[in-house]
C-alpha positions as CSV (number, residue, x, y, z in Angstrom):
1,M,0.0,0.0,0.0
2,Y,1.3,3.4,-0.9
3,R,0.6,6.6,1.0
4,V,0.6,10.0,-0.7
5,Y,1.7,13.1,1.2
6,H,0.4,16.4,-0.2
7,L,2.3,19.5,0.7
8,T,0.4,22.2,2.5
9,D,0.5,25.8,1.4
10,K,3.0,26.5,4.2
11,E,5.3,23.7,2.9
12,K,5.2,24.5,-0.8
13,D,8.5,26.6,-1.1
14,K,10.4,24.8,1.6
15,I,12.7,21.8,1.8
16,V,10.7,18.7,2.7
17,K,12.5,15.3,3.4
18,I,10.9,12.1,4.3
19,R,12.7,9.6,6.5
20,W,11.8,6.2,7.8
21,D,12.9,4.8,11.2
22,G,11.7,1.3,10.7
23,D,8.3,2.0,12.1
24,T,7.1,5.4,11.1
25,H,7.5,7.8,8.3
26,Y,8.6,11.3,9.3
27,Y,8.1,14.4,7.1
28,D,10.6,17.1,8.1
29,V,10.1,20.6,6.7
30,F,13.1,23.0,6.7
31,E,13.2,26.8,6.1
32,T,16.8,26.9,4.9
33,Q,19.5,24.7,3.6
34,E,21.6,25.4,6.8
35,E,18.7,24.1,9.0
36,Y,18.4,21.0,6.8
37,A,22.3,20.5,7.0
38,A,22.2,20.8,10.8
39,E,19.4,18.2,11.1
40,Q,21.2,15.8,8.7
41,K,24.4,16.2,10.8
42,R,22.4,15.4,14.0
43,L,21.0,12.2,12.3
44,D,24.4,11.2,11.0
45,E,25.8,11.4,14.6
46,I,23.0,9.3,16.0
47,N,23.5,6.7,13.2
48,A,27.3,6.6,13.8
49,E,26.7,6.1,17.6
50,Y,24.2,3.3,16.8
51,E,26.7,1.6,14.4
52,K,29.5,1.9,17.0
53,N,27.3,0.3,19.7
54,K,26.1,-2.4,17.4
55,E,29.7,-3.2,16.4
56,Y,30.8,-3.3,20.1
57,Y,27.8,-5.5,21.0
58,L,28.4,-8.0,18.2
59,K,32.1,-8.2,18.9
60,N,31.5,-8.9,22.6
61,C,28.4,-11.1,22.3
62,K,29.1,-14.6,23.7
63,G,26.1,-16.1,22.2
64,G,24.9,-17.5,25.5
65,T,21.3,-17.7,26.7
66,Y,20.0,-15.1,29.1
C-alpha cells in the first residue's frame, strides 16, 4: 500500500524530506539549507553512535542464553 503526502501551502516553497525509522515515516520541513544540514548532521551522529554500539555488541556477544 502506498501513502501519498500532499504539501500544504506552508510547505510549498520549503525543503521537505521524508525519513523512515523502521516503524514510522517522518516528514521534516526546513526553512533553509543550513537548517537541513544541521538536522542531517544530527541524524548522522545518531547513526554513527548506533553503528558503533552495534559493532561493540556483536564483537563482545558470547552467544549464550539469558
